[in-house]
N, C-alpha and C positions, 0 to 999 in steps of 0.2 A: 618467829621466823624459822626456828630449828626444824619443826615438822615439815615445813615447805621445802627447805633445803634438803632434808633427808629424802623426800619423795623425788625431787629432781635428781639427786645423786643415784637413787635406786633405779630410776628409769633408764639411766645410762650404763649401769654396771652389768656385767655378764652374770649369767645364772650362777656360775662358779664363785664369783666374787660376792654375790648376794648371800650364798649359802656358807661362805667361809667362816670358820671360827678360829680365832677371834674375829670380830667384825672389822672389815676394812673400811676405814673412814676416808682414806686418801688413796683411791685406786690408781694404779699405774696405767699408762696408755693402753697396754694390751688387755687391761681389765675393763675397758670401756667399749660400748657397742651401741649401734642404732637399731639393733635387731628387734627390740621390744616395740619401738615406734613403727618399724616396717611391718611387724606382724599384725598390727591393728588393721592395716589394709583399707580398701575402699568401703567396706561395711561401716567402719567407724565414721567416715566422712558422711555417710547417709544418716547416722545417728546425730551428728552435728547439725545437719540440715533439718532433721526432724525437731530437734530442740530449738533451733533458731525460728522455725515456723511457729511452733506453739508459743514460744516466749514473745515473739514480735506481735503475733495476733492478739494474745491476751493483753499485752501492754497497750496496743492500739485501742482495743475496746475499753480498757480501763480508763485511759485518758479521754476518750471520746464521750464516755458517760460521766466520768468524774469531774471534768472541767466545767461543764454547764451546771452540774449539781452544786459544785463548790461555789460558783459565781452566784447562783440563786440564793444560797445560804448566806453569802457574804454581803450581797448588795440589795436583793429584793425582799420586800416585806411579805412573808408568807405565814399563814396561820400555823401555830404549833411548831415554830422554828426551834425553840429550845428543846422540845420533846424529840424532834428529829435529830438534833445534834447529840442529845443524850443517847439515843438509840445507836447512832453511828459510832459513838465512842465505846459503847458496850460491845458492839460487834467487833470493833478493833481489838479489844482485850480478850475476846473469846478464842480459846485454842482451836485452830481449824481442824485439828486431828479428831476432835469430838464430833465433827460433822460427817465422819467417814461412813458410818453405818447407814445413816439416812441418805447420804449421797449415793451409796452403793445400790440402794433400793430404787432410787430415781433412775440411775443408769440402766439397771435391769429392766425397769418398766418401759423406758423409751427405746431400749435396744441400742444404747450408745457404746456398748463394748467395742474396743478396737476402733474407736472413732475419736478424733482429736477434740471434738466438741466436749467429750467427757472430761477433758483436761482444761480446755480454754475457758469454759463457763465457770468452773470452780475457781480457777486462778484469777479470773476477772473479779468474781464476787468477793474473794478473800482479800484482795488488795484494794478494792474499791473504797472501803471506809477510810483507810489511811490516806489514800489519794485525795479524797474529799477534804479531810481535815487539813492536810498540808497545803493544798491549793487554796483553800478558803483563807488561811492565814496570809497567804501572799496577796490574794485579791483585796483583803481588808486594808493592806498597806498602800494600795494604789491611791493617788490623789483623786478625790471625787470631782474636783474642778475639771479634770480632763474628761471625765465621762459626761459631765454637764455640758461641756463645750461640744462634745460629739453629738449629744442629743439636739443641741441648737442647730448643728450642721445637718440634721436630718437622719442621723443613724438611729435605727431601732435597736432593741436589746441584742438580738442575734448578730446583726452586722457589727455592732460595737464590740461584742465579745470576740468575733472572728478576726476583725481587722485592726483592733486597737488593744484590747485587753490581753489576749493570748500572746501576740508578739512581744508585749512588754514583760511577760512572765515566762519567757522561754527557759531561763535557768531552772525555774521551779518545775516546769513540765519535764525537762530532761532529768532532773534529780529524781522525781517521783517515777518517771518512766523507767529509769535504770533500776530502781529498787524493785519495781514490779517484774522487770525482765530477769533480774538475778534470781528472784524467788521462783519464777516459772522455770528457769534454766536448771535450778538445783533441786526442785521438788521431786521426791522419790516415792512416797507412799501411794498417792493417787495414780502416778504413772505406772508403778509396778502392778497395781491391781486392775486398772481399767484397760491397759494396753498389754496384750499377750502375744500379738504377732511380732516376730523378731524384726521385720523390716520397718515397723512403726516405733521401735524403741527410742526413747530419749536417752541422753548420755548417762544420767545416773543409773538407769535400769540396765543399760548395756554394760557399764563397768561392773555392776553387781553380778552379771551373768558370766563374767569371765571365769574360766575354770582351767584346771590343769589336766594332765593325761588321766588322772584318777581323782576320786573324791578326797584322797589324802594329800594331794599336791596343790599348793597354793601358788599361783603364778605371780609372785610379787613384782617382777619386772614389768610384765604387761599391764598389771593393775596400776602401778605407779605411772607408766607411760600414758595410759588412758586418762588417769586423773589429771596429769599435767596438760595433755592435749585438750581435754575437755574444759579446763579452767582458762586456757590461753585466750579464747575469744572474749571472755569476760574482762580479762586484764587489758586487752587491746581496746575494748569498748570504754572502759573507765579512763584509760590514758587519752583516748581521743577527746572525750568530753570532760576531761579533768577540770579545765577552767570553768566550764559552765556549772559543773557540780559544786565547786567551791563557791561560785557566785550564788547558786541556789541555796546552799546551806547558810552562808553568811547573811544573805538577804532575809531568810526566814527567821534568823535569830535576832535581828535588830528591828525594832519597831520604828517606822519612819514617820 
């Protein structure tokens, strides 16, 4: 908690208080300011919206592809199921940074520079294996009798998945969705490389671009304010879905 509290304190301290030696741990009222947050201005709101769009879209794609794939591996008999599961597990353990050079060539070949598809597609692909593994474990815990009854009532596989299975696994969908969302929100390397237009920056890139009046000046206050402001939406998201997240984690840890 100490680094978080320090960032919060720094974001509200005046530049003089930040630069003061010895360090001021308990600033007085006249050493506090909102100037660092105000200096972020409307451009930072645009960066928040950019991050929200990329994160939400990649999360939506990841769940839309991962849920049917996980259900297929959990319930349907398909040839080479164990091989597919082993491949998914290996991909999950593979460091995504090692894909950078190959992905860079793909982005250059298709001309996806300064296009959010250059971020959305990799984010979806990187998080898809984990999404499949997590959702598969949830689907395996559902009682088969319920699905058998649905088949008797005339449901096919697709309608049963949409109308019965997915509503019952909402906590799992929310848990995996938030994990994907947080990854996309915080990812830096791909966003820094593939997006160079300032109006398309995501929050991590925008914070990294903050600079002082010269190359020798580090704007600690604005950087701290941008860090806190950029993290706040994630905190709100987790607080809103806190109960569902806990349900998803506990349900996935207990075999029914």
